[in-house]
Structures are given as structure tokens and as C-alpha cells.
C-alpha positions in Angstrom: 0.2 -0.1 0.0 2.9 2.5 0.7 4.4 1.9 -2.3 1.2 2.5 -4.4 0.6 5.6 -2.3 4.4 7.0 -3.4 3.6 5.6 -7.1 0.2 8.0 -7.2 2.1 10.8 -5.7 4.9 10.5 -8.2 2.1 10.1 -10.9 0.4 13.4 -9.5 3.8 15.4 -9.6 4.6 14.1 -13.2 1.4 15.4 -14.2 2.2 18.9 -12.5 5.6 19.1 -14.2 4.0 18.3 -17.6 1.3 21.0 -17.0 4.0 23.4 -16.0 4.9 22.7 -12.6 3.2 25.1 -10.1 -0.3 24.5 -8.6 -1.7 27.8 -10.1 -0.9 26.4 -13.6 -3.1 23.2 -12.6 -5.7 25.7 -11.2 -5.8 28.1 -14.3 -7.6 26.0 -16.9 -10.2 25.3 -14.7 -10.6 29.1 -13.8 -10.4 29.9 -17.5 -13.2 27.1 -18.3 -15.5 28.7 -15.3 -14.9 32.2 -16.7 -15.8 31.1 -20.2 -18.9 29.3 -18.8 -20.2 32.3 -17.0 -20.0 34.5 -19.9 -22.0 31.9 -22.0 -24.5 31.9 -18.9 -24.6 35.5 -19.0 -25.0 35.8 -23.0 -27.8 33.3 -22.7 -29.8 35.1 -20.2 -33.2 36.0 -21.2 -32.9 39.8 -22.1 -35.7 42.5 -21.3 -37.1 45.3 -23.0 -34.4 47.7 -21.6 -31.5 46.1 -23.3 -32.5 47.2 -26.7 -31.6 50.0 -28.4 -33.3 50.9 -31.9 -33.0 54.2 -34.0 -35.8 56.8 -33.7 -37.6 58.0 -36.9 -34.8 60.4 -37.4 -32.5 57.7 -37.2 -30.8 58.7 -33.9 -30.1 55.5 -31.5 -32.5 55.4 -28.5 -32.0 52.9 -25.6 -35.0 51.7 -24.3 -33.5 51.7 -20.9 -34.4 55.5 -20.7 -38.0 54.3 -20.4 -36.9 52.1 -17.3 -39.8 52.7 -14.5 -42.5 53.9 -16.7 -45.4 51.9 -18.0 -45.2 51.0 -21.9 -47.2 49.9 -24.7 -45.3 48.4 -27.4 -47.1 48.6 -30.9 -45.9 47.6 -34.6 -47.7 50.1 -36.9 -48.6 50.6 -40.3 -49.6 53.8 -42.5 -52.1 52.2 -44.9 -54.1 49.3 -42.7 -57.4 49.1 -41.6 -56.1 49.3 -38.3 -54.3 52.5 -38.8 -57.2 54.7 -37.2 -56.0 53.3 -34.2 -53.0 55.9 -33.9 -55.9 58.4 -32.9 -56.9 56.2 -29.8 -53.4 55.7 -29.0 -52.5 59.5 -29.2 -55.5 60.0 -26.9 -54.6 57.3 -24.5 -51.1 58.8 -24.4 -52.2 62.4 -23.8 -54.3 61.0 -20.9 -51.8 58.9 -19.1 -48.4 60.2 -19.9 -48.1 62.6 -16.9 -48.7 59.2 -14.7 -45.7 57.5 -16.4 -47.3 55.9 -19.4 -45.3 55.8 -22.8 -46.3 54.4 -26.2 -43.7 53.0 -28.4 -44.5 52.8 -32.0 -42.5 50.6 -34.4 -43.4 51.0 -38.2 -43.1 47.8 -40.1 -43.8 46.7 -43.6 -44.4 42.9 -43.0 -48.1 42.7 -43.5 -49.8 43.4 -47.0 -46.8 45.9 -47.9 -48.8 48.6 -45.8 -46.0 50.5 -44.8 -44.0 51.1 -48.0 -42.7 54.5 -47.3 -39.4 55.9 -46.0 -39.1 56.8 -42.4 -39.3 60.7 -43.2 -42.5 59.8 -45.1 -43.8 57.8 -42.2 -42.9 60.7 -39.9 -44.7 63.1 -42.3 -47.8 61.1 -42.3 -48.1 60.4 -38.4 -47.5 63.9 -37.6 -49.8 65.6 -40.0 -52.8 63.2 -40.1 -52.7 62.0 -36.6 -50.8 64.7 -34.8 -48.7 62.1 -33.0 -46.6 63.2 -29.8 -45.6 59.6 -28.5 -42.1 58.1 -29.6 -42.0 57.0 -33.2 -39.1 54.5 -34.5 -37.4 54.0 -37.7 -39.2 51.1 -39.7 -38.0 47.7 -38.7 -39.1 44.1 -39.4 -41.2 42.0 -36.7 -41.5 39.1 -38.1 -39.3 36.7 -40.6 -35.5 36.0 -41.1 -34.7 39.7 -40.5 -36.8 40.3 -37.4 -35.3 43.0 -35.1 -33.9 41.3 -32.0 -36.4 43.4 -29.8 -39.3 41.7 -31.4 -37.5 38.2 -31.2 -37.5 38.7 -27.4 -41.2 39.7 -27.7 -42.2 36.7 -29.8 -40.0 34.1 -28.7 -38.7 34.4 -25.2 -41.4 36.7 -23.6 -44.3 35.2 -21.4 -46.4 35.6 -24.6 -44.6 34.3 -27.2 -45.9 33.6 -30.6 -45.7 35.6 -34.0 -47.1 39.1 -34.7 -50.1 38.5 -36.8 -50.7 41.8 -38.0 -50.4 45.8 -37.7 -51.1 47.4 -34.3 -50.6 44.2 -32.3 -49.8 45.4 -28.6 -47.4 44.5 -25.6 -48.2 46.1 -22.1 -45.0 46.1 -19.9 -45.1 47.4 -16.3 -42.9 49.6 -14.3 -40.3 47.0 -13.6 -40.1 45.8 -17.4 -42.3 42.7 -17.1 -44.5 42.0 -20.2 -48.0 41.4 -18.5 -50.3 41.5 -21.7 -50.4 40.9 -25.4 -53.4 42.5 -27.4 -54.7 41.5 -30.7 -54.4 43.8 -33.8 -57.9 44.5 -33.9 -58.2 45.2 -30.2 -58.4 49.1 -30.0 -56.3 50.8 -27.5 -59.8 52.2 -26.0 -61.1 48.6 -25.6 -62.3 48.5 -21.6 -59.5 45.4 -21.2 -56.7 47.5 -22.3 -57.7 50.8 -20.3 -58.3 48.8 -17.1 -54.9 46.8 -17.6 -53.2 50.3 -18.1 -54.6 52.1 -15.3 -54.2 49.0 -12.9 -50.3 49.1 -13.8 -50.1 52.7 -13.6 -51.5 52.7 -9.9 -48.9 49.8 -8.8 -45.9 50.9 -7.2 
């Protein structure tokens, strides 16, 4: 048994010499591996809405982190859709609740029926001229398909309400902590009782 113990001790010493000699050299690969695994874990954690940055309608980058602590309604929009008149309801809702910490974020998209074909400048002119929008309007993105924007990849694949966006003016309600608490059908108007009740309830929560 003593000879076996000495043999094993010699084997471990040999391994140490082969690896570089010192105990730190033996520990270093494990530390590097743990560090790498930690980086992978961080990269695979579910994001939040605040993690995304998009260009506004004028092409300037906007971090959604600036809306932290507010109640958000995210809407994919289009200028030539049967649902486009919802812009008026959205603006009315925004004017009613903005002082309480409510924001509407509109993301024009041309994914459905080619109903948002214009440039960002044309979209901006249409929205501000016809509906006098005052809530944040972002540059045109894709909300479906291979070129889906990362924000909508998160909303449709990793949020508590997964599933593809079906049409223009689908809506997501997000509370002050960044939690997605509701998704509304594209034909559900912002003035619908269930939307108004949810918005008021979340605004009242602290």
C-alpha cells in the first residue's frame, strides 16, 4: 500500500510538471473554463426590453433603458392598414396617461400586406400630419421573418407571451419593472375596456 501511495504521488507530481509545474498552472485552466462558462451563461440569459437600442424615426439611437420605471405599450404600426385609425386612440391614451408615467412606443413595419412601404421621413410626415402623434416613433423595422429585429425576436420567442406577430397594431403592455404583462390582438383598440383597465391598474401599482 505504501508503494502504491508513493507511485500515485509520483504520478500526480509528473502531471504537475507536464502541465507547467506549479499548482497555479493546474488551477488556471479550471478558472478559465469557469470564466468562459459564466460568459456563456450571461449571454444566454433572457433579456429585458431595456436591453435594446433602436433608431428613432430620425435615425438617432435610443436606448429603451431610458424608459425604465414607466409603463410601456409597444405597438407595431403601419400607415395604410385598416387598423391605422388606432393611431388616434393611441394618441388620446397617451395624452391622458403620460403624466402618470405612461409611454407608447411605435415601431412601423412593412411585414403585412406591404402596408408601410414609405421611407422613415414619409412615415413621420404622415403620422405627425394626419394624427399629430406626440409619443415616440421609431425607424421602420421588421417584426417577423428572418430579418426580425432582436426586440421582436425577444417579444415573440422569449417573453411570457410567445407567438408571431399576426398583423399591424399588435400590442404588448409592460409594467414599471420591465415585465411583459399582456399582449393584445391587432384588432383590439387601445380604447377597449380590457386595455384601459390593465393600463390604469399597472399605472396605479408601485
